[in-house]
KOLFIVEX-443045 format. One line per field, with one value per residue: residue number from 1; residue in one letter; z, y, x of N, C-alpha, C in turn. Coordinates in Angstrom, 1 decimal. Layout:
KOLFIVEX-443045
num NUM ...
residuo a ...
nup Z ...
nnorth Y ...
neast X ...
caup Z ...
canorth Y ...
caeast X ...
cup Z ...
cnorth Y ...
ceast X ...
This chain:
KOLFIVEX-443045
num 1 2 3 4 5 6 7 8 9 10 11 12 13 14 15 16 17 18 19 20 21 22 23 24 25 26 27 28 29 30 31 32 33 34 35 36 37 38 39 40 41 42 43 44 45 46 47 48 49 50 51 52 53 54 55 56 57 58 59 60 61 62 63 64 65 66 67 68 69 70 71 72 73 74 75 76 77 78 79 80 81 82 83 84 85 86 87 88 89 90 91 92 93 94 95 96 97 98 99 100 101 102 103 104 105 106 107 108 109 110 111 112 113 114 115 116 117 118 119 120 121 122 123 124 125 126 127 128 129 130 131 132 133 134 135 136 137 138 139 140 141 142 143 144 145 146 147 148 149 150 151 152 153 154 155 156 157 158 159 160 161 162 163 164 165 166 167 168 169 170 171 172 173 174 175 176 177 178 179 180 181 182 183 184 185 186 187 188 189 190 191 192 193 194 195 196 197 198 199 200 201 202 203 204 205 206 207 208 209 210 211 212 213 214 215 216 217 218 219 220 221 222 223 224 225 226 227 228 229 230 231 232 233 234 235 236 237 238 239 240 241 242 243
residuo m e q a a t p l s v i v p v y n e d e n f p r l i d a i d q r l p q p f r v l v v y d f d e d t t v p v a r e l a t t r p y l s l v k n e l g r g p a n a i r a g f q a a d n g p a l v i m a d l s d d l n d v a p m l e l y h s g c r i v c a s r y m q g g r q l g g p l l k r t l s r l a g l s l y y l v g f p t h d a t n n f r l y d a a l v n e l q i e s e q g f e i a l e l t a k a f v r g e k i g e i p t t w k d r d a g e s r f q l f r w l p k y f r w y r y a l i g r w f g r k k q r
nup -30.2 -30.0 -27.6 -25.9 -25.8 -24.4 -21.4 -18.2 -16.3 -13.0 -10.8 -7.9 -5.5 -2.9 0.7 3.2 3.7 4.7 6.4 5.3 2.6 1.9 2.3 0.4 -2.0 -1.8 -2.1 -4.7 -6.2 -5.8 -6.8 -9.1 -12.7 -15.0 -18.0 -16.0 -14.7 -11.9 -10.7 -8.4 -6.9 -5.4 -3.2 -1.9 -1.1 1.5 2.2 3.9 2.5 0.3 0.7 1.3 -1.0 -2.9 -2.1 -2.4 -5.2 -6.2 -6.5 -8.0 -11.1 -12.3 -10.7 -10.3 -9.2 -9.1 -9.0 -7.9 -9.5 -9.8 -7.8 -4.4 -3.0 -3.3 -5.8 -7.7 -7.5 -8.6 -11.2 -12.1 -12.2 -14.3 -16.4 -16.5 -17.1 -19.7 -22.0 -22.7 -20.4 -17.2 -13.8 -10.8 -7.5 -3.9 -1.4 1.0 1.3 1.0 -1.2 -3.2 -4.7 -6.1 -7.8 -10.1 -12.4 -13.6 -14.1 -16.0 -18.1 -18.8 -19.7 -21.9 -23.4 -24.4 -22.7 -21.5 -19.1 -16.0 -13.2 -9.8 -7.6 -4.5 -3.8 -5.5 -6.2 -4.5 -3.8 -1.1 1.9 4.4 7.4 8.1 8.4 9.5 8.5 6.2 4.7 4.4 3.0 0.6 -0.3 -0.8 -2.8 -4.9 -5.4 -5.8 -8.2 -9.9 -10.0 -10.7 -13.1 -14.6 -14.2 -14.9 -12.8 -9.5 -7.6 -7.2 -6.2 -5.5 -5.7 -6.7 -9.7 -13.1 -16.0 -19.4 -20.2 -22.2 -22.7 -20.3 -20.2 -22.3 -21.5 -19.7 -16.7 -14.1 -11.3 -8.4 -5.8 -4.1 -3.6 -5.4 -8.0 -9.3 -9.5 -11.1 -13.6 -14.4 -14.6 -16.7 -18.8 -18.9 -19.8 -22.3 -23.5 -23.4 -23.2 -20.2 -17.6 -14.8 -11.8 -8.9 -5.7 -2.7 -0.2 2.4 5.4 6.2 8.3 9.2 9.3 8.2 7.1 4.2 3.6 3.5 4.4 4.8 3.7 1.0 0.2 -1.3 -3.7 -4.6 -4.9 -7.1 -9.3 -9.1 -9.6 -12.3 -13.5 -13.3 -14.7 -17.1 -18.0 -18.8 -20.5 -22.0 -22.7 -25.0 -27.2 -25.9 -26.7
nnorth -22.0 -24.0 -25.1 -23.0 -23.3 -25.5 -27.0 -26.1 -28.5 -29.4 -30.8 -32.7 -34.2 -36.3 -37.1 -38.3 -35.9 -34.9 -32.8 -30.5 -30.5 -29.6 -26.8 -26.3 -26.8 -24.8 -22.5 -23.0 -22.8 -20.1 -18.7 -19.7 -19.3 -20.1 -22.2 -25.3 -28.4 -30.6 -33.0 -35.3 -37.1 -40.2 -42.7 -45.0 -46.7 -46.3 -43.7 -40.8 -38.6 -39.4 -40.1 -37.5 -36.0 -37.4 -36.7 -33.9 -33.9 -34.5 -32.2 -30.7 -30.9 -30.7 -32.0 -34.9 -38.1 -39.9 -42.9 -43.7 -46.0 -46.5 -46.9 -46.2 -42.9 -39.4 -38.6 -40.6 -40.3 -37.7 -38.3 -40.0 -38.2 -36.5 -38.3 -38.7 -36.1 -35.7 -33.7 -30.2 -27.3 -28.1 -28.0 -28.3 -28.6 -28.4 -30.1 -28.9 -26.2 -24.5 -23.2 -20.3 -19.6 -17.4 -16.8 -18.3 -17.3 -15.4 -17.2 -18.8 -17.0 -16.6 -19.2 -19.4 -17.5 -18.9 -20.3 -23.4 -24.5 -23.0 -21.5 -21.0 -18.8 -18.6 -17.3 -15.2 -11.7 -10.2 -12.6 -14.8 -16.9 -18.4 -19.7 -23.3 -25.9 -24.9 -25.9 -27.2 -25.0 -23.5 -25.2 -25.5 -22.8 -22.3 -24.2 -23.3 -20.6 -20.9 -22.5 -20.7 -18.5 -19.7 -21.2 -20.0 -21.0 -21.1 -20.3 -18.9 -20.6 -23.7 -26.0 -25.8 -27.2 -26.1 -25.6 -24.8 -26.8 -27.8 -30.5 -32.4 -32.1 -32.9 -35.7 -36.5 -36.1 -38.1 -39.0 -39.8 -39.8 -41.5 -41.5 -39.1 -35.5 -34.4 -34.3 -31.9 -30.5 -32.3 -32.3 -29.6 -29.2 -31.0 -29.9 -27.4 -28.2 -29.1 -26.7 -25.6 -23.1 -21.4 -20.0 -17.6 -16.5 -14.5 -15.8 -16.4 -18.6 -20.6 -22.4 -25.5 -25.6 -27.7 -31.2 -33.7 -33.4 -35.0 -34.8 -35.9 -35.1 -36.1 -38.6 -38.1 -36.2 -37.1 -37.7 -35.2 -34.0 -35.5 -34.4 -31.7 -31.8 -32.8 -30.5 -28.7 -30.0 -30.4 -27.7 -27.0 -29.1 -30.2 -28.5 -27.1 -24.4 -21.7 -21.4
neast 16.7 14.8 15.5 14.7 12.0 11.6 10.4 11.6 13.4 13.3 15.5 15.3 17.0 16.2 16.1 14.6 13.1 10.7 9.9 10.9 10.0 7.3 7.5 9.5 8.1 6.2 7.9 8.9 6.5 6.0 8.3 9.5 9.8 7.2 7.2 7.6 8.8 8.9 11.1 11.3 13.6 14.1 15.6 14.6 11.6 10.7 11.5 10.8 10.0 8.5 5.6 4.6 5.3 3.8 1.2 1.2 1.5 -1.0 -2.4 -0.7 0.2 2.7 4.5 6.5 7.5 10.5 12.1 15.3 17.2 19.8 21.6 22.2 22.6 23.5 24.8 24.1 21.3 21.0 22.0 20.0 18.0 18.8 18.7 15.9 15.1 16.2 16.5 17.0 16.8 18.0 17.7 19.4 18.5 18.6 16.6 16.5 16.0 18.2 19.0 18.7 15.9 15.1 17.0 16.8 15.5 17.3 19.4 18.2 18.1 20.8 21.2 19.6 20.9 23.0 24.7 25.8 26.1 25.1 26.3 25.6 27.0 28.6 30.8 31.6 31.6 28.9 27.8 26.9 27.4 25.6 26.0 26.6 29.2 32.4 34.9 34.1 33.1 35.4 37.2 35.7 35.5 38.3 38.9 37.2 38.1 40.8 40.9 39.6 41.4 43.9 43.6 41.6 39.0 35.6 33.9 33.6 32.9 33.4 32.2 29.5 26.2 24.0 23.0 22.4 21.9 22.4 20.6 21.0 23.7 24.8 24.1 25.5 28.1 28.6 28.3 30.5 30.7 29.5 28.5 28.8 28.3 30.1 29.6 28.8 31.2 32.6 31.0 31.2 33.9 34.5 33.0 34.3 36.9 36.3 35.6 33.1 30.5 30.1 28.3 27.9 26.3 25.8 24.9 23.0 23.5 22.1 22.3 20.6 17.6 16.1 15.8 18.3 21.6 23.2 25.8 29.1 32.0 34.8 34.7 34.1 36.0 38.4 37.2 36.3 38.8 39.8 38.4 39.1 41.8 41.6 40.5 42.6 44.7 43.5 43.2 45.8 46.7 44.6 42.5 40.1 39.7 37.8 34.3
caup -30.2 -29.6 -26.1 -25.2 -25.7 -23.6 -20.0 -17.2 -15.4 -11.7 -10.2 -6.5 -4.8 -1.5 1.6 4.4 3.7 4.9 7.1 4.4 1.3 1.6 2.2 -0.8 -3.0 -1.7 -2.7 -6.1 -6.7 -5.8 -7.4 -10.4 -13.8 -15.8 -17.5 -15.4 -14.0 -10.8 -10.7 -7.1 -7.0 -4.1 -3.3 -1.4 -0.9 2.9 2.4 4.4 1.6 -0.7 0.8 1.3 -2.4 -3.6 -1.7 -3.1 -6.6 -6.5 -6.9 -8.8 -12.2 -12.7 -9.8 -10.5 -8.4 -9.9 -8.1 -8.4 -9.6 -10.2 -6.6 -3.4 -2.9 -4.1 -7.2 -8.5 -7.6 -9.6 -12.5 -12.5 -12.5 -15.6 -17.4 -16.6 -17.8 -21.1 -22.7 -22.3 -19.2 -16.0 -12.6 -9.6 -6.2 -2.7 -0.8 2.4 1.2 1.1 -2.5 -3.4 -6.0 -6.8 -8.8 -11.2 -13.6 -14.3 -14.6 -17.3 -19.1 -19.3 -20.4 -23.2 -24.2 -25.0 -21.7 -21.3 -17.6 -15.3 -11.8 -8.8 -6.9 -3.1 -3.5 -6.3 -5.7 -4.4 -3.2 0.4 2.5 5.7 8.2 7.6 9.1 9.2 7.7 4.8 4.1 4.1 1.9 -0.6 -0.8 -1.3 -4.0 -5.9 -5.7 -6.4 -9.6 -10.7 -10.3 -11.2 -14.4 -15.2 -14.1 -15.2 -11.6 -8.3 -6.6 -8.0 -5.5 -5.3 -6.6 -7.3 -11.1 -14.3 -17.0 -20.5 -19.9 -23.3 -22.5 -19.1 -20.5 -23.3 -20.7 -19.1 -15.3 -13.4 -9.9 -8.1 -4.5 -3.4 -4.3 -6.2 -9.3 -9.9 -9.9 -12.3 -14.8 -14.8 -15.1 -18.0 -19.8 -19.0 -20.6 -23.6 -24.1 -23.4 -22.6 -18.8 -17.0 -13.3 -11.1 -7.4 -4.9 -1.2 0.3 3.8 5.9 6.5 9.6 9.5 8.6 8.4 5.9 3.8 3.2 4.2 4.0 4.7 2.8 -0.3 -0.2 -2.4 -5.0 -5.0 -5.4 -8.4 -10.3 -8.9 -10.4 -13.7 -14.1 -13.4 -15.8 -18.4 -18.4 -19.4 -21.5 -22.8 -22.9 -26.3 -27.2 -25.4 -27.8
canorth -21.6 -25.2 -25.2 -22.0 -23.7 -26.7 -26.6 -26.3 -29.6 -29.2 -32.1 -32.5 -35.4 -36.2 -38.2 -38.0 -34.4 -34.6 -31.5 -29.3 -30.6 -28.7 -25.5 -26.2 -26.7 -23.4 -21.6 -23.3 -22.2 -18.6 -18.1 -20.3 -18.9 -21.2 -23.6 -26.1 -29.7 -31.0 -34.4 -35.7 -38.4 -40.8 -43.9 -46.2 -46.5 -45.8 -42.3 -40.0 -37.5 -39.9 -39.8 -36.1 -35.6 -37.9 -36.0 -32.6 -34.1 -34.6 -30.8 -30.1 -31.8 -30.5 -32.8 -36.3 -38.9 -40.7 -43.7 -43.9 -47.4 -46.6 -47.1 -45.1 -41.8 -38.2 -38.5 -41.5 -39.7 -36.6 -38.9 -40.5 -37.0 -36.1 -39.2 -38.4 -34.8 -36.0 -32.6 -28.9 -26.9 -28.9 -27.3 -29.2 -27.9 -29.2 -30.0 -28.3 -24.8 -23.8 -22.5 -19.1 -19.8 -16.1 -16.7 -19.2 -16.6 -14.9 -18.4 -19.2 -16.0 -17.0 -20.5 -19.1 -16.8 -19.8 -21.0 -24.8 -24.6 -21.7 -21.8 -20.0 -18.7 -18.0 -16.7 -14.1 -10.4 -10.3 -13.9 -15.0 -18.2 -18.2 -21.0 -24.4 -26.2 -24.0 -26.6 -27.4 -23.7 -23.1 -26.0 -25.2 -21.5 -22.4 -24.9 -22.5 -19.4 -21.3 -22.9 -19.5 -17.7 -20.4 -21.7 -19.4 -21.8 -20.1 -19.9 -18.8 -21.6 -25.0 -27.1 -25.6 -28.1 -25.3 -25.3 -25.1 -27.5 -28.4 -31.9 -33.2 -32.1 -33.8 -37.1 -36.7 -36.1 -39.5 -38.9 -40.9 -39.8 -42.5 -41.4 -37.8 -34.2 -33.9 -34.4 -30.6 -30.2 -33.2 -31.8 -28.3 -29.4 -31.6 -28.9 -26.4 -28.7 -29.2 -25.4 -25.2 -21.8 -21.6 -18.7 -17.5 -15.4 -14.6 -16.4 -16.5 -20.0 -20.7 -23.8 -26.0 -25.5 -28.9 -32.4 -34.1 -33.3 -36.2 -34.5 -36.7 -34.4 -36.8 -39.7 -37.6 -35.3 -37.6 -37.6 -33.8 -33.8 -36.0 -33.5 -30.5 -32.1 -32.9 -29.2 -28.1 -30.6 -30.1 -26.4 -26.9 -30.1 -30.7 -27.7 -26.6 -22.9 -21.4 -21.0
caeast 15.3 14.1 15.7 14.0 10.6 11.5 10.2 12.7 13.3 13.9 15.8 15.4 17.3 15.7 16.4 13.8 12.9 9.3 9.8 11.3 9.5 6.1 8.0 10.2 7.1 5.6 8.9 8.8 5.2 6.1 9.5 10.0 9.0 6.6 6.8 8.6 8.4 9.8 11.5 11.7 14.3 14.3 16.4 14.0 10.2 10.4 11.9 9.7 9.5 7.6 4.1 4.4 5.4 2.7 0.0 1.3 1.4 -2.4 -2.8 0.4 0.6 4.1 5.3 6.7 8.4 11.4 12.9 16.6 17.5 21.2 22.4 21.9 23.5 23.1 25.3 23.2 20.0 21.1 22.2 18.7 17.2 19.2 18.1 14.5 15.0 16.6 17.1 16.5 17.4 17.8 18.2 19.6 18.4 18.5 15.3 16.7 15.8 19.5 19.3 17.8 15.1 14.9 18.1 16.5 15.1 18.5 20.1 17.6 18.4 22.1 21.1 19.0 21.8 24.0 25.5 25.3 26.0 25.1 26.7 25.2 28.2 28.6 32.1 31.9 31.0 27.4 27.4 27.1 27.1 25.2 26.0 27.4 30.4 33.5 35.9 33.5 33.0 36.8 37.7 34.9 36.0 39.6 38.8 36.6 38.9 42.1 40.7 39.3 42.6 45.0 43.4 40.5 37.8 34.5 33.1 34.4 32.4 33.5 31.5 28.0 25.4 22.9 23.4 21.5 22.6 21.8 20.5 21.6 25.2 25.2 24.0 26.6 29.4 28.7 28.7 31.3 30.4 28.5 28.0 28.7 27.9 31.2 29.1 28.8 32.6 32.9 30.4 31.7 35.3 34.5 32.5 35.4 38.0 35.7 35.4 31.7 30.2 29.6 28.0 27.9 25.7 26.0 23.8 23.1 23.3 22.0 22.3 19.3 17.2 15.4 16.3 19.7 22.4 23.8 27.1 30.1 33.2 36.0 34.5 34.0 37.1 39.2 36.5 36.4 40.2 40.0 37.9 39.9 43.0 41.2 40.3 43.9 45.5 42.8 43.5 47.1 47.0 43.5 41.3 39.9 39.4 36.4 33.5
cup -29.6 -28.1 -25.3 -24.9 -24.8 -22.1 -19.2 -16.4 -14.1 -11.0 -8.7 -5.8 -3.4 -0.6 3.0 4.7 3.9 5.5 6.1 3.1 1.0 1.5 0.9 -2.0 -3.0 -2.4 -4.2 -6.8 -6.8 -6.6 -8.7 -11.6 -14.6 -17.2 -16.9 -14.9 -13.0 -10.7 -9.3 -7.1 -5.6 -4.3 -2.9 -1.0 0.5 3.1 2.8 3.5 0.6 -0.5 0.8 -0.2 -3.2 -3.3 -2.4 -4.6 -7.1 -7.0 -7.7 -9.9 -12.7 -11.8 -10.1 -9.6 -9.3 -8.9 -8.7 -8.3 -9.9 -9.0 -5.7 -3.4 -3.7 -5.5 -8.1 -8.6 -8.6 -11.0 -13.0 -12.9 -13.9 -16.7 -17.6 -17.4 -19.3 -21.8 -22.2 -21.0 -18.0 -14.8 -11.5 -8.4 -5.1 -2.1 0.6 2.4 1.4 -0.1 -2.6 -4.7 -6.7 -7.9 -10.1 -12.5 -14.3 -14.8 -15.9 -18.4 -19.7 -20.1 -21.8 -24.1 -24.7 -24.0 -21.5 -19.9 -17.0 -13.8 -10.9 -7.8 -5.5 -3.0 -4.5 -5.7 -5.7 -3.9 -1.7 0.8 4.0 6.5 7.5 8.4 8.6 8.2 6.3 4.1 3.6 2.9 0.5 -1.2 -1.5 -2.6 -5.2 -6.4 -6.3 -7.9 -10.5 -11.0 -10.9 -12.7 -15.1 -15.3 -14.2 -14.0 -10.4 -7.3 -7.3 -7.4 -5.3 -6.3 -7.2 -8.7 -12.1 -15.4 -18.3 -20.3 -20.9 -23.1 -21.4 -19.5 -21.5 -22.5 -20.0 -17.6 -14.8 -11.9 -9.5 -6.7 -4.0 -4.2 -5.2 -7.7 -10.0 -10.3 -11.1 -13.6 -15.3 -15.2 -16.5 -19.1 -20.0 -20.0 -22.1 -24.3 -24.2 -22.8 -21.2 -18.2 -15.5 -12.9 -9.6 -6.8 -3.4 -0.8 1.8 4.3 6.3 8.0 10.1 8.8 8.8 7.1 5.6 3.5 4.1 3.8 3.8 3.8 1.3 -0.8 -1.3 -3.7 -5.5 -5.6 -6.8 -9.5 -10.2 -9.8 -11.9 -14.3 -14.2 -14.6 -17.1 -18.9 -19.2 -20.5 -22.4 -23.2 -24.4 -26.1 -26.8 -26.6 -27.4
cnorth -22.8 -25.3 -24.2 -22.4 -24.9 -26.4 -26.9 -27.6 -29.3 -30.5 -31.9 -33.9 -35.3 -37.4 -37.8 -36.5 -34.1 -33.3 -30.4 -29.3 -29.7 -27.3 -25.2 -26.0 -25.3 -22.4 -21.8 -22.6 -20.7 -18.0 -18.5 -19.8 -20.2 -21.1 -24.4 -27.4 -30.0 -32.5 -34.7 -37.0 -39.0 -42.2 -45.2 -45.8 -45.9 -44.4 -41.5 -38.9 -38.1 -39.7 -38.3 -35.6 -36.1 -37.1 -34.6 -32.8 -34.2 -33.2 -30.1 -31.0 -31.7 -31.5 -34.3 -36.9 -39.8 -41.5 -44.0 -45.4 -47.6 -46.9 -45.9 -44.1 -40.6 -38.1 -39.4 -40.9 -38.5 -37.2 -39.4 -39.3 -36.5 -37.0 -39.0 -37.1 -34.9 -34.9 -31.3 -28.5 -27.7 -28.3 -28.3 -28.3 -28.9 -29.0 -29.3 -26.8 -23.9 -22.9 -21.4 -19.2 -18.5 -16.0 -17.5 -18.4 -16.0 -16.1 -18.8 -18.2 -16.3 -18.3 -20.2 -18.2 -17.6 -20.5 -22.4 -25.2 -23.2 -22.0 -20.6 -20.0 -18.0 -17.1 -15.5 -12.8 -10.5 -11.6 -14.0 -16.5 -17.9 -19.5 -22.1 -24.6 -25.4 -24.7 -26.8 -26.1 -23.3 -23.8 -25.7 -23.8 -21.6 -23.1 -24.0 -21.3 -19.8 -21.7 -21.6 -18.7 -18.4 -20.8 -21.1 -20.2 -20.8 -19.8 -19.8 -19.9 -23.0 -26.1 -27.0 -26.5 -27.3 -24.8 -25.6 -25.7 -27.7 -29.9 -32.8 -33.2 -33.0 -35.2 -37.5 -36.9 -37.4 -39.3 -40.1 -41.0 -40.8 -42.3 -40.0 -36.6 -33.6 -33.9 -33.0 -30.2 -31.0 -32.6 -30.5 -28.4 -30.0 -30.7 -27.8 -26.9 -28.8 -27.8 -25.0 -23.8 -22.0 -20.2 -18.8 -16.3 -15.6 -15.1 -16.3 -17.9 -19.9 -22.1 -24.2 -25.8 -26.6 -30.0 -32.6 -34.0 -34.7 -36.0 -35.2 -36.2 -35.3 -38.0 -39.2 -36.7 -35.8 -37.5 -36.2 -33.5 -34.3 -35.1 -32.1 -30.7 -32.2 -31.5 -28.5 -28.7 -30.3 -28.7 -26.3 -27.9 -30.5 -29.8 -27.1 -25.1 -22.7 -20.9 -19.7
ceast 14.5 14.3 14.9 12.6 10.5 11.4 11.4 12.4 14.0 14.2 16.1 15.7 16.9 16.1 15.8 13.7 11.4 9.0 9.9 10.5 8.3 6.6 8.8 9.2 6.5 6.6 8.9 7.6 5.3 7.2 9.9 9.2 8.5 7.2 7.9 8.0 9.4 9.9 12.0 12.3 14.6 15.0 15.6 12.5 9.9 10.9 10.6 9.2 8.5 6.1 3.7 4.4 4.2 1.4 0.1 1.1 -0.1 -3.0 -1.8 0.8 2.0 5.0 5.3 7.7 9.2 12.2 14.2 17.0 19.0 22.1 22.2 23.0 23.1 23.6 24.4 21.8 20.0 21.2 20.8 17.8 17.5 18.7 16.7 14.3 15.2 17.2 16.5 17.2 17.0 18.5 18.3 19.5 18.3 17.1 15.3 16.5 17.1 19.7 18.2 17.1 14.9 16.0 17.8 16.2 16.4 19.4 19.6 18.0 19.8 22.1 20.6 19.9 23.0 24.9 24.9 25.4 26.0 25.3 26.2 26.4 28.1 29.8 32.5 31.3 29.5 26.9 27.6 26.8 26.8 25.1 26.8 28.7 31.6 34.5 35.4 33.5 34.4 37.3 37.0 35.4 37.4 39.7 38.3 37.5 40.2 42.0 40.4 40.5 43.7 44.8 42.2 39.2 36.6 33.6 34.0 34.0 32.3 32.6 30.0 27.2 24.2 23.3 22.3 22.3 21.8 21.8 21.1 23.1 25.6 25.1 25.1 28.0 29.6 29.2 29.4 31.0 29.3 27.9 27.8 28.3 29.1 30.8 29.1 30.2 33.0 32.3 30.9 33.1 35.3 34.0 33.6 36.5 37.5 35.5 34.0 31.5 29.5 29.5 28.0 27.1 25.9 24.7 24.0 22.7 23.1 21.8 20.9 19.0 16.3 15.9 17.8 20.4 23.0 25.3 28.1 31.5 34.4 35.9 34.6 35.1 38.0 38.5 36.5 37.8 40.5 39.6 38.6 41.1 42.7 41.1 41.7 44.7 44.8 43.1 44.8 47.3 45.8 42.4 41.3 39.6 38.0 35.6 32.8
């Protein structure tokens, strides 16, 4: 009951997203159910998103800037966002408009029904992925579907960062990722092994049409494999009964 009354915290890690950010805020204004707050997490003062976000914040009291002091990179930015959110529902979205914000309302419904993580899935029935590098798309799909069918992982899409979390759970799980976007797989794998209730809805993801992606496939692939292996091993040796 208490969680249902807590405003949604929207965590947006940014990196020179001045082109996309005003359109993102327009989409948030139109599609997100109130109440919510938006935490814009940036690594350095020269980020081109910062002046744009500060200007928009003058007319939007829900908008706050959070400087990431944990170290550069998307994982640390997301960690800083969770620390600022502290508790209640916390949604991670990208600033590049790749995530379908129409899905937030049904994600919140699952959260309020008891799910501590809600995954938006490109690879379940009804989900789609539009664009993006072929190799990245292929590896992502293989990782998600293999975990789903091999060990009953509670989402078809293990790597998508468009997720709704219970912020208190995330801070309790103690994030170990420090650089890449493998943070979503880490958190979901840890919650899965613990037996936390995890939900899933289909989503449509589309590739960015402005700005530059920070995704570094070959640099981060070993980090993804670490948490893929954790989910596999945890299923057989460490998983508690699902609540």
